LUMZALUM-309430 format. One record per residue (C-alpha): residue number from 1; residue in three letters; z, y, x. Coordinates in Angstrom, 2 decimals, always signed. Example, Ala and Ser with C-alpha at 12.3 -4.5 7.8 and 13.67 -1.06 7.14 Angstrom:
// LUMZALUM-309430
<atom bagu="1" mitor="ALA" up="+7.80" north="-4.50" east="+12.30"/>
<atom bagu="2" mitor="SER" up="+7.14" north="-1.06" east="+13.67"/>
// end
This chain:
// LUMZALUM-309430
<atom bagu="1" mitor="UNK" up="-0.09" north="+0.34" east="+0.04"/>
<atom bagu="2" mitor="UNK" up="-0.84" north="+3.27" east="+0.85"/>
<atom bagu="3" mitor="UNK" up="+0.50" north="+7.06" east="+0.30"/>
<atom bagu="4" mitor="UNK" up="-0.51" north="+10.22" east="+1.65"/>
<atom bagu="5" mitor="UNK" up="+2.96" north="+11.63" east="+1.99"/>
<atom bagu="6" mitor="UNK" up="+4.85" north="+12.45" east="+5.04"/>
<atom bagu="7" mitor="UNK" up="+8.57" north="+11.43" east="+4.56"/>
<atom bagu="8" mitor="UNK" up="+11.24" north="+12.51" east="+7.53"/>
<atom bagu="9" mitor="UNK" up="+14.97" north="+10.70" east="+6.91"/>
<atom bagu="10" mitor="UNK" up="+17.35" north="+12.45" east="+9.27"/>
<atom bagu="11" mitor="UNK" up="+20.48" north="+10.14" east="+10.08"/>
<atom bagu="12" mitor="UNK" up="+17.76" north="+7.60" east="+9.40"/>
<atom bagu="13" mitor="UNK" up="+19.01" north="+5.03" east="+12.21"/>
<atom bagu="14" mitor="UNK" up="+22.33" north="+4.75" east="+10.13"/>
<atom bagu="15" mitor="UNK" up="+23.51" north="+2.59" east="+7.53"/>
<atom bagu="16" mitor="UNK" up="+22.04" north="+3.76" east="+4.56"/>
<atom bagu="17" mitor="UNK" up="+19.13" north="+5.92" east="+5.72"/>
<atom bagu="18" mitor="UNK" up="+17.96" north="+2.59" east="+7.72"/>
<atom bagu="19" mitor="UNK" up="+17.49" north="+1.05" east="+4.47"/>
<atom bagu="20" mitor="UNK" up="+15.88" north="+4.19" east="+2.71"/>
<atom bagu="21" mitor="UNK" up="+13.25" north="+4.02" east="+5.62"/>
<atom bagu="22" mitor="UNK" up="+12.41" north="+0.75" east="+5.05"/>
<atom bagu="23" mitor="UNK" up="+11.93" north="+0.72" east="+1.81"/>
<atom bagu="24" mitor="UNK" up="+9.94" north="+3.97" east="+2.16"/>
<atom bagu="25" mitor="UNK" up="+7.69" north="+2.56" east="+4.72"/>
<atom bagu="26" mitor="UNK" up="+7.43" north="-0.42" east="+2.16"/>
<atom bagu="27" mitor="UNK" up="+6.34" north="+1.67" east="-0.39"/>
<atom bagu="28" mitor="UNK" up="+3.19" north="+2.77" east="+1.95"/>
<atom bagu="29" mitor="UNK" up="+5.04" north="+6.14" east="+2.88"/>
<atom bagu="30" mitor="UNK" up="+4.21" north="+7.51" east="+6.60"/>
<atom bagu="31" mitor="UNK" up="+8.09" north="+7.41" east="+7.82"/>
<atom bagu="32" mitor="UNK" up="+9.43" north="+9.34" east="+10.38"/>
<atom bagu="33" mitor="UNK" up="+13.32" north="+8.66" east="+11.75"/>
<atom bagu="34" mitor="UNK" up="+15.14" north="+11.82" east="+13.17"/>
<atom bagu="35" mitor="UNK" up="+18.32" north="+10.54" east="+14.60"/>
<atom bagu="36" mitor="UNK" up="+20.23" north="+10.93" east="+17.99"/>
<atom bagu="37" mitor="UNK" up="+20.06" north="+7.19" east="+18.90"/>
<atom bagu="38" mitor="UNK" up="+17.44" north="+4.08" east="+18.01"/>
<atom bagu="39" mitor="UNK" up="+18.62" north="+0.76" east="+16.63"/>
<atom bagu="40" mitor="UNK" up="+17.66" north="-2.46" east="+16.56"/>
<atom bagu="41" mitor="UNK" up="+16.35" north="-2.11" east="+12.72"/>
<atom bagu="42" mitor="UNK" up="+14.29" north="+1.03" east="+13.51"/>
<atom bagu="43" mitor="UNK" up="+12.14" north="-0.15" east="+16.43"/>
<atom bagu="44" mitor="UNK" up="+8.80" north="+0.04" east="+14.39"/>
<atom bagu="45" mitor="UNK" up="+9.17" north="+3.33" east="+13.04"/>
<atom bagu="46" mitor="UNK" up="+7.97" north="+6.79" east="+14.00"/>
<atom bagu="47" mitor="UNK" up="+11.52" north="+7.87" east="+16.18"/>
<atom bagu="48" mitor="UNK" up="+12.00" north="+11.53" east="+17.42"/>
<atom bagu="49" mitor="UNK" up="+15.44" north="+11.95" east="+18.95"/>
<atom bagu="50" mitor="UNK" up="+17.18" north="+15.04" east="+17.36"/>
<atom bagu="51" mitor="UNK" up="+20.25" north="+16.68" east="+17.31"/>
<atom bagu="52" mitor="UNK" up="+20.71" north="+18.64" east="+13.85"/>
<atom bagu="53" mitor="UNK" up="+23.21" north="+20.68" east="+15.51"/>
<atom bagu="54" mitor="UNK" up="+20.70" north="+22.25" east="+17.76"/>
<atom bagu="55" mitor="UNK" up="+18.13" north="+24.26" east="+15.45"/>
<atom bagu="56" mitor="UNK" up="+16.01" north="+25.42" east="+17.99"/>
<atom bagu="57" mitor="UNK" up="+15.52" north="+21.83" east="+19.42"/>
<atom bagu="58" mitor="UNK" up="+14.78" north="+20.83" east="+15.50"/>
<atom bagu="59" mitor="UNK" up="+12.11" north="+23.61" east="+15.45"/>
<atom bagu="60" mitor="UNK" up="+10.47" north="+22.74" east="+18.91"/>
<atom bagu="61" mitor="UNK" up="+10.54" north="+19.04" east="+18.42"/>
<atom bagu="62" mitor="UNK" up="+9.80" north="+18.11" east="+14.78"/>
<atom bagu="63" mitor="UNK" up="+6.26" north="+18.33" east="+13.10"/>
<atom bagu="64" mitor="UNK" up="+5.75" north="+20.97" east="+10.43"/>
<atom bagu="65" mitor="UNK" up="+3.85" north="+18.67" east="+8.02"/>
<atom bagu="66" mitor="UNK" up="+6.38" north="+16.73" east="+6.00"/>
<atom bagu="67" mitor="UNK" up="+6.39" north="+17.00" east="+2.18"/>
<atom bagu="68" mitor="UNK" up="+9.82" north="+14.94" east="+1.61"/>
<atom bagu="69" mitor="UNK" up="+13.13" north="+15.48" east="+3.58"/>
<atom bagu="70" mitor="UNK" up="+15.78" north="+13.08" east="+3.36"/>
<atom bagu="71" mitor="UNK" up="+18.95" north="+13.81" east="+4.83"/>
<atom bagu="72" mitor="UNK" up="+21.50" north="+10.86" east="+5.62"/>
<atom bagu="73" mitor="UNK" up="+23.05" north="+12.66" east="+8.92"/>
<atom bagu="74" mitor="UNK" up="+26.66" north="+12.80" east="+8.52"/>
<atom bagu="75" mitor="UNK" up="+30.07" north="+12.01" east="+9.93"/>
<atom bagu="76" mitor="UNK" up="+30.86" north="+9.41" east="+7.23"/>
<atom bagu="77" mitor="UNK" up="+33.65" north="+7.62" east="+7.90"/>
<atom bagu="78" mitor="UNK" up="+36.38" north="+8.83" east="+5.74"/>
<atom bagu="79" mitor="UNK" up="+39.45" north="+8.15" east="+7.39"/>
<atom bagu="80" mitor="UNK" up="+37.90" north="+9.72" east="+10.57"/>
<atom bagu="81" mitor="UNK" up="+36.99" north="+12.77" east="+9.12"/>
<atom bagu="82" mitor="UNK" up="+40.72" north="+13.16" east="+7.44"/>
<atom bagu="83" mitor="UNK" up="+42.00" north="+13.84" east="+11.37"/>
<atom bagu="84" mitor="UNK" up="+38.60" north="+15.28" east="+12.71"/>
<atom bagu="85" mitor="UNK" up="+38.04" north="+18.39" east="+10.27"/>
<atom bagu="86" mitor="UNK" up="+36.47" north="+20.22" east="+13.05"/>
<atom bagu="87" mitor="UNK" up="+33.17" north="+17.79" east="+13.46"/>
<atom bagu="88" mitor="UNK" up="+33.28" north="+16.94" east="+9.75"/>
<atom bagu="89" mitor="UNK" up="+32.40" north="+20.39" east="+9.02"/>
<atom bagu="90" mitor="UNK" up="+30.10" north="+21.26" east="+12.16"/>
<atom bagu="91" mitor="UNK" up="+28.03" north="+18.15" east="+11.21"/>
<atom bagu="92" mitor="UNK" up="+28.53" north="+17.63" east="+7.72"/>
<atom bagu="93" mitor="UNK" up="+27.76" north="+21.53" east="+6.73"/>
<atom bagu="94" mitor="UNK" up="+25.93" north="+23.10" east="+9.44"/>
<atom bagu="95" mitor="UNK" up="+23.91" north="+20.35" east="+10.45"/>
<atom bagu="96" mitor="UNK" up="+22.52" north="+20.17" east="+6.55"/>
<atom bagu="97" mitor="UNK" up="+22.29" north="+24.02" east="+6.67"/>
<atom bagu="98" mitor="UNK" up="+20.01" north="+23.79" east="+9.64"/>
<atom bagu="99" mitor="UNK" up="+17.90" north="+21.04" east="+8.29"/>
<atom bagu="100" mitor="UNK" up="+17.62" north="+23.37" east="+4.99"/>
<atom bagu="101" mitor="UNK" up="+16.06" north="+25.85" east="+7.21"/>
<atom bagu="102" mitor="UNK" up="+13.78" north="+23.76" east="+8.43"/>
<atom bagu="103" mitor="UNK" up="+12.96" north="+22.62" east="+5.00"/>
<atom bagu="104" mitor="UNK" up="+12.43" north="+26.22" east="+3.97"/>
<atom bagu="105" mitor="UNK" up="+10.47" north="+26.72" east="+7.22"/>
<atom bagu="106" mitor="UNK" up="+8.09" north="+24.09" east="+6.92"/>
<atom bagu="107" mitor="UNK" up="+7.94" north="+24.45" east="+3.12"/>
<atom bagu="108" mitor="UNK" up="+9.10" north="+21.04" east="+2.42"/>
<atom bagu="109" mitor="UNK" up="+8.20" north="+19.90" east="-1.36"/>
<atom bagu="110" mitor="UNK" up="+11.17" north="+17.85" east="-2.09"/>
<atom bagu="111" mitor="UNK" up="+14.83" north="+17.67" east="-0.38"/>
<atom bagu="112" mitor="UNK" up="+16.88" north="+15.17" east="-1.46"/>
<atom bagu="113" mitor="UNK" up="+20.78" north="+15.29" east="+0.28"/>
<atom bagu="114" mitor="UNK" up="+22.80" north="+12.17" east="+0.31"/>
<atom bagu="115" mitor="UNK" up="+26.24" north="+13.32" east="-1.14"/>
<atom bagu="116" mitor="UNK" up="+29.15" north="+11.16" east="-2.34"/>
<atom bagu="117" mitor="UNK" up="+31.19" north="+10.20" east="-5.14"/>
<atom bagu="118" mitor="UNK" up="+34.03" north="+11.84" east="-3.33"/>
<atom bagu="119" mitor="UNK" up="+32.40" north="+15.49" east="-4.05"/>
<atom bagu="120" mitor="UNK" up="+33.51" north="+14.98" east="-7.75"/>
<atom bagu="121" mitor="UNK" up="+37.27" north="+13.96" east="-6.14"/>
<atom bagu="122" mitor="UNK" up="+40.35" north="+15.86" east="-5.48"/>
<atom bagu="123" mitor="UNK" up="+40.58" north="+12.76" east="-2.76"/>
<atom bagu="124" mitor="UNK" up="+38.07" north="+12.50" east="+0.46"/>
<atom bagu="125" mitor="UNK" up="+40.20" north="+14.84" east="+2.11"/>
<atom bagu="126" mitor="UNK" up="+37.31" north="+17.21" east="+4.78"/>
<atom bagu="127" mitor="UNK" up="+34.89" north="+14.60" east="+3.99"/>
<atom bagu="128" mitor="UNK" up="+34.34" north="+15.18" east="+0.29"/>
<atom bagu="129" mitor="UNK" up="+35.09" north="+19.11" east="+0.91"/>
<atom bagu="130" mitor="UNK" up="+32.28" north="+18.82" east="+3.29"/>
<atom bagu="131" mitor="UNK" up="+30.33" north="+17.07" east="+0.69"/>
<atom bagu="132" mitor="UNK" up="+31.04" north="+19.39" east="-2.32"/>
<atom bagu="133" mitor="UNK" up="+30.24" north="+22.71" east="+0.09"/>
<atom bagu="134" mitor="UNK" up="+26.41" north="+21.03" east="+1.32"/>
<atom bagu="135" mitor="UNK" up="+25.71" north="+20.48" east="-2.53"/>
<atom bagu="136" mitor="UNK" up="+26.32" north="+23.76" east="-3.59"/>
<atom bagu="137" mitor="UNK" up="+24.27" north="+25.40" east="-0.28"/>
<atom bagu="138" mitor="UNK" up="+21.45" north="+22.81" east="-1.32"/>
<atom bagu="139" mitor="UNK" up="+21.96" north="+24.21" east="-4.92"/>
<atom bagu="140" mitor="UNK" up="+21.42" north="+28.24" east="-3.72"/>
<atom bagu="141" mitor="UNK" up="+18.76" north="+27.25" east="-1.67"/>
<atom bagu="142" mitor="UNK" up="+16.75" north="+26.30" east="-4.93"/>
<atom bagu="143" mitor="UNK" up="+17.99" north="+29.09" east="-6.76"/>
<atom bagu="144" mitor="UNK" up="+16.78" north="+31.74" east="-3.81"/>
<atom bagu="145" mitor="UNK" up="+14.33" north="+29.88" east="-2.07"/>
<atom bagu="146" mitor="UNK" up="+12.87" north="+27.58" east="-4.79"/>
<atom bagu="147" mitor="UNK" up="+13.71" north="+24.57" east="-2.47"/>
<atom bagu="148" mitor="UNK" up="+13.52" north="+21.66" east="-4.81"/>
<atom bagu="149" mitor="UNK" up="+16.04" north="+19.18" east="-4.23"/>
<atom bagu="150" mitor="UNK" up="+17.60" north="+15.98" east="-5.75"/>
<atom bagu="151" mitor="UNK" up="+21.65" north="+15.27" east="-4.85"/>
<atom bagu="152" mitor="UNK" up="+22.25" north="+11.63" east="-4.64"/>
<atom bagu="153" mitor="UNK" up="+26.51" north="+10.96" east="-5.03"/>
<atom bagu="154" mitor="UNK" up="+26.85" north="+7.27" east="-3.39"/>
<atom bagu="155" mitor="UNK" up="+29.65" north="+5.09" east="-4.43"/>
<atom bagu="156" mitor="UNK" up="+30.37" north="+1.98" east="-2.67"/>
<atom bagu="157" mitor="UNK" up="+27.50" north="+1.14" east="-0.57"/>
<atom bagu="158" mitor="UNK" up="+27.23" north="-2.19" east="+1.53"/>
<atom bagu="159" mitor="UNK" up="+24.94" north="-4.32" east="+2.80"/>
<atom bagu="160" mitor="UNK" up="+24.91" north="-7.98" east="+5.61"/>
<atom bagu="161" mitor="UNK" up="+24.41" north="-5.15" east="+8.99"/>
<atom bagu="162" mitor="UNK" up="+26.93" north="-3.93" east="+11.12"/>
<atom bagu="163" mitor="UNK" up="+27.63" north="-0.34" east="+10.85"/>
<atom bagu="164" mitor="UNK" up="+31.35" north="+1.32" east="+10.77"/>
<atom bagu="165" mitor="UNK" up="+31.25" north="+2.91" east="+7.40"/>
<atom bagu="166" mitor="UNK" up="+29.97" north="-0.49" east="+5.87"/>
<atom bagu="167" mitor="UNK" up="+33.36" north="-1.54" east="+4.43"/>
<atom bagu="168" mitor="UNK" up="+32.81" north="-4.74" east="+3.08"/>
<atom bagu="169" mitor="UNK" up="+30.91" north="-6.20" east="+5.46"/>
<atom bagu="170" mitor="UNK" up="+33.69" north="-5.15" east="+8.27"/>
<atom bagu="171" mitor="UNK" up="+36.12" north="-6.76" east="+5.82"/>
<atom bagu="172" mitor="UNK" up="+34.82" north="-9.89" east="+5.91"/>
<atom bagu="173" mitor="UNK" up="+34.13" north="-10.11" east="+9.50"/>
<atom bagu="174" mitor="UNK" up="+38.17" north="-9.45" east="+10.48"/>
<atom bagu="175" mitor="UNK" up="+38.61" north="-12.00" east="+7.58"/>
<atom bagu="176" mitor="UNK" up="+36.63" north="-14.65" east="+9.20"/>
<atom bagu="177" mitor="UNK" up="+37.77" north="-13.95" east="+13.10"/>
<atom bagu="178" mitor="UNK" up="+41.66" north="-13.67" east="+12.13"/>
<atom bagu="179" mitor="UNK" up="+41.98" north="-15.43" east="+8.89"/>
<atom bagu="180" mitor="UNK" up="+43.40" north="-12.63" east="+6.91"/>
<atom bagu="181" mitor="UNK" up="+42.66" north="-9.88" east="+4.77"/>
<atom bagu="182" mitor="UNK" up="+44.88" north="-6.86" east="+5.49"/>
<atom bagu="183" mitor="UNK" up="+44.86" north="-3.80" east="+2.75"/>
<atom bagu="184" mitor="UNK" up="+47.09" north="-1.03" east="+2.14"/>
<atom bagu="185" mitor="UNK" up="+46.94" north="+0.22" east="-1.32"/>
<atom bagu="186" mitor="UNK" up="+48.03" north="-1.92" east="-4.64"/>
<atom bagu="187" mitor="UNK" up="+44.83" north="-3.93" east="-4.85"/>
<atom bagu="188" mitor="UNK" up="+44.39" north="-3.21" east="-8.31"/>
<atom bagu="189" mitor="UNK" up="+41.67" north="-0.04" east="-6.88"/>
<atom bagu="190" mitor="UNK" up="+38.42" north="-0.16" east="-8.63"/>
<atom bagu="191" mitor="UNK" up="+35.16" north="+0.10" east="-6.78"/>
<atom bagu="192" mitor="UNK" up="+31.67" north="-0.04" east="-8.19"/>
<atom bagu="193" mitor="UNK" up="+29.88" north="-1.90" east="-5.42"/>
<atom bagu="194" mitor="UNK" up="+25.64" north="-1.41" east="-4.65"/>
<atom bagu="195" mitor="UNK" up="+23.95" north="-3.47" east="-2.03"/>
<atom bagu="196" mitor="UNK" up="+22.32" north="-1.01" east="+0.53"/>
<atom bagu="197" mitor="UNK" up="+18.45" north="-2.50" east="-0.65"/>
<atom bagu="198" mitor="UNK" up="+19.18" north="-1.67" east="-4.05"/>
<atom bagu="199" mitor="UNK" up="+20.48" north="+1.80" east="-3.68"/>
<atom bagu="200" mitor="UNK" up="+17.48" north="+2.72" east="-1.49"/>
<atom bagu="201" mitor="UNK" up="+15.43" north="+1.44" east="-3.95"/>
<atom bagu="202" mitor="UNK" up="+16.33" north="+3.60" east="-6.49"/>
<atom bagu="203" mitor="UNK" up="+16.46" north="+6.37" east="-3.60"/>
<atom bagu="204" mitor="UNK" up="+12.61" north="+6.13" east="-3.42"/>
<atom bagu="205" mitor="UNK" up="+12.16" north="+6.08" east="-7.08"/>
<atom bagu="206" mitor="UNK" up="+13.75" north="+9.18" east="-7.12"/>
<atom bagu="207" mitor="UNK" up="+11.19" north="+10.85" east="-5.46"/>
<atom bagu="208" mitor="UNK" up="+8.14" north="+9.49" east="-7.40"/>
<atom bagu="209" mitor="UNK" up="+9.32" north="+10.87" east="-10.56"/>
<atom bagu="210" mitor="UNK" up="+9.60" north="+14.72" east="-11.39"/>
<atom bagu="211" mitor="UNK" up="+12.30" north="+13.96" east="-14.01"/>
<atom bagu="212" mitor="UNK" up="+14.89" north="+14.00" east="-10.54"/>
<atom bagu="213" mitor="UNK" up="+13.63" north="+17.15" east="-9.36"/>
<atom bagu="214" mitor="UNK" up="+16.78" north="+19.77" east="-9.05"/>
<atom bagu="215" mitor="UNK" up="+19.01" north="+16.76" east="-10.63"/>
<atom bagu="216" mitor="UNK" up="+22.48" north="+15.12" east="-9.23"/>
<atom bagu="217" mitor="UNK" up="+21.99" north="+11.58" east="-9.38"/>
<atom bagu="218" mitor="UNK" up="+25.06" north="+9.21" east="-9.16"/>
<atom bagu="219" mitor="UNK" up="+23.97" north="+5.43" east="-7.71"/>
<atom bagu="220" mitor="UNK" up="+26.79" north="+3.03" east="-7.75"/>
<atom bagu="221" mitor="UNK" up="+26.36" north="-0.29" east="-8.61"/>
<atom bagu="222" mitor="UNK" up="+27.13" north="-1.67" east="-12.28"/>
<atom bagu="223" mitor="UNK" up="+29.84" north="-4.97" east="-11.42"/>
<atom bagu="224" mitor="UNK" up="+33.48" north="-2.84" east="-11.48"/>
<atom bagu="225" mitor="UNK" up="+35.77" north="-4.99" east="-9.28"/>
<atom bagu="226" mitor="UNK" up="+39.62" north="-4.54" east="-8.65"/>
<atom bagu="227" mitor="UNK" up="+40.12" north="-4.75" east="-4.61"/>
<atom bagu="228" mitor="UNK" up="+42.22" north="-7.73" east="-5.61"/>
<atom bagu="229" mitor="UNK" up="+39.48" north="-9.72" east="-7.40"/>
<atom bagu="230" mitor="UNK" up="+37.13" north="-8.93" east="-4.15"/>
<atom bagu="231" mitor="UNK" up="+39.64" north="-10.42" east="-2.38"/>
<atom bagu="232" mitor="UNK" up="+40.01" north="-13.43" east="-3.93"/>
<atom bagu="233" mitor="UNK" up="+36.08" north="-13.86" east="-4.18"/>
<atom bagu="234" mitor="UNK" up="+35.98" north="-13.27" east="-0.63"/>
<atom bagu="235" mitor="UNK" up="+38.79" north="-16.14" east="-0.07"/>
<atom bagu="236" mitor="UNK" up="+37.13" north="-18.64" east="-2.34"/>
<atom bagu="237" mitor="UNK" up="+33.67" north="-18.52" east="-0.69"/>
<atom bagu="238" mitor="UNK" up="+35.30" north="-19.12" east="+2.43"/>
<atom bagu="239" mitor="UNK" up="+37.20" north="-22.20" east="+1.35"/>
<atom bagu="240" mitor="UNK" up="+40.73" north="-20.48" east="+0.64"/>
<atom bagu="241" mitor="UNK" up="+41.78" north="-20.52" east="+4.23"/>
<atom bagu="242" mitor="UNK" up="+42.60" north="-16.77" east="+4.29"/>
<atom bagu="243" mitor="UNK" up="+46.03" north="-15.40" east="+3.94"/>
<atom bagu="244" mitor="UNK" up="+45.83" north="-11.65" east="+1.63"/>
<atom bagu="245" mitor="UNK" up="+48.26" north="-9.21" east="+2.81"/>
<atom bagu="246" mitor="UNK" up="+49.13" north="-6.56" east="+0.55"/>
<atom bagu="247" mitor="UNK" up="+50.67" north="-3.83" east="+1.82"/>
<atom bagu="248" mitor="UNK" up="+52.14" north="-1.50" east="-1.09"/>
<atom bagu="249" mitor="UNK" up="+52.17" north="+2.64" east="-0.41"/>
<atom bagu="250" mitor="UNK" up="+49.93" north="+5.67" east="-0.25"/>
<atom bagu="251" mitor="UNK" up="+46.16" north="+5.15" east="-0.36"/>
<atom bagu="252" mitor="UNK" up="+45.68" north="+7.90" east="+1.49"/>
<atom bagu="253" mitor="UNK" up="+42.71" north="+9.93" east="+0.74"/>
<atom bagu="254" mitor="UNK" up="+40.65" north="+7.17" east="-0.80"/>
<atom bagu="255" mitor="UNK" up="+40.66" north="+7.19" east="-4.83"/>
<atom bagu="256" mitor="UNK" up="+42.20" north="+4.49" east="-6.65"/>
<atom bagu="257" mitor="UNK" up="+40.22" north="+4.19" east="-10.16"/>
<atom bagu="258" mitor="UNK" up="+37.63" north="+6.67" east="-10.02"/>
<atom bagu="259" mitor="UNK" up="+36.46" north="+9.79" east="-8.16"/>
<atom bagu="260" mitor="UNK" up="+36.03" north="+11.78" east="-11.02"/>
<atom bagu="261" mitor="UNK" up="+38.95" north="+14.67" east="-10.67"/>
<atom bagu="262" mitor="UNK" up="+36.65" north="+17.50" east="-11.49"/>
<atom bagu="263" mitor="UNK" up="+32.94" north="+18.10" east="-12.20"/>
<atom bagu="264" mitor="UNK" up="+31.69" north="+20.56" east="-10.18"/>
<atom bagu="265" mitor="UNK" up="+27.98" north="+19.75" east="-11.28"/>
<atom bagu="266" mitor="UNK" up="+27.18" north="+17.42" east="-14.01"/>
<atom bagu="267" mitor="UNK" up="+25.40" north="+14.08" east="-12.74"/>
<atom bagu="268" mitor="UNK" up="+23.35" north="+11.36" east="-13.84"/>
<atom bagu="269" mitor="UNK" up="+24.02" north="+7.63" east="-13.29"/>
<atom bagu="270" mitor="UNK" up="+21.20" north="+6.09" east="-12.19"/>
<atom bagu="271" mitor="UNK" up="+21.32" north="+1.72" east="-11.54"/>
<atom bagu="272" mitor="UNK" up="+19.00" north="-0.91" east="-10.52"/>
<atom bagu="273" mitor="UNK" up="+17.82" north="-3.22" east="-12.87"/>
<atom bagu="274" mitor="UNK" up="+17.54" north="-6.19" east="-11.43"/>
<atom bagu="275" mitor="UNK" up="+20.27" north="-6.13" east="-8.63"/>
<atom bagu="276" mitor="UNK" up="+21.94" north="-7.83" east="-5.88"/>
<atom bagu="277" mitor="UNK" up="+24.63" north="-9.69" east="-7.49"/>
<atom bagu="278" mitor="UNK" up="+27.98" north="-9.26" east="-5.32"/>
<atom bagu="279" mitor="UNK" up="+28.72" north="-12.75" east="-4.79"/>
<atom bagu="280" mitor="UNK" up="+25.27" north="-12.95" east="-3.38"/>
<atom bagu="281" mitor="UNK" up="+25.77" north="-10.02" east="-1.27"/>
<atom bagu="282" mitor="UNK" up="+29.26" north="-11.58" east="-0.17"/>
<atom bagu="283" mitor="UNK" up="+27.16" north="-14.28" east="+0.90"/>
<atom bagu="284" mitor="UNK" up="+24.74" north="-12.87" east="+2.61"/>
<atom bagu="285" mitor="UNK" up="+27.31" north="-10.70" east="+5.12"/>
<atom bagu="286" mitor="UNK" up="+29.00" north="-13.85" east="+5.56"/>
<atom bagu="287" mitor="UNK" up="+26.04" north="-15.48" east="+7.07"/>
<atom bagu="288" mitor="UNK" up="+25.31" north="-12.28" east="+8.93"/>
<atom bagu="289" mitor="UNK" up="+28.80" north="-12.03" east="+10.16"/>
<atom bagu="290" mitor="UNK" up="+28.88" north="-16.11" east="+11.57"/>
<atom bagu="291" mitor="UNK" up="+25.20" north="-15.66" east="+13.31"/>
<atom bagu="292" mitor="UNK" up="+26.73" north="-12.35" east="+15.27"/>
<atom bagu="293" mitor="UNK" up="+29.90" north="-14.26" east="+16.12"/>
<atom bagu="294" mitor="UNK" up="+28.31" north="-17.30" east="+17.53"/>
<atom bagu="295" mitor="UNK" up="+25.63" north="-15.51" east="+19.20"/>
<atom bagu="296" mitor="UNK" up="+28.28" north="-13.46" east="+21.00"/>
// end
């Protein structure tokens, strides 16, 4: 399939950005990844090394003829963001601002900003604040410069790839290596997990339909699951060998049941049909983790 539209994915070497870049290429788009590093998953893409905090470098090194821009480049580990406000604000807000300026310069037709469910929450600390601030800046660029956008608020994304912010993968990997799941919280926290491949399909569909222009979209899974049920499912799949330890206490900056504490901008929830079942997704994680551990 051929597509004459050119797309650049900032942060395309990261967890979710990599899946979106793959789906874009699968749909026939001409895809460029802009990131500070390249991983084994992106070796067959046009790659440009890019630091989004260096605006002059961006302007000098990047082409000026992209139709669509995705911005996944971010400080995305919530726990680390809570104790590192300066790099979080710099990368997530100033970096996004630099990409917006670049988008305006090249007359980009559609700017897609990867936000978070924490943008609607009073949880999330500096991470949530940075995402909400960036959303407002994106909306203001539309108002002042008529830069069309879609803001995607992603929920609990997971996959069978090893990334620092892939909670479910890292949970299973630690469980396999130690025989234990250790959780700080009451384990009644609820999440709607969505596989990154499903999230990527929907993220590309968004740029193919004008009804998503200048909209805020929520992308989460369709299966509401308590953490304790997730742990039990993993344990059962692994043959009941795990020791599950629940350490009740403050759940820190994470939301417990819902991220919605206030609603800065109304958003529509988009779900994939069909989608990857959570049990099948966990199996894929386990197979990938065991393969990784066997080769190391």
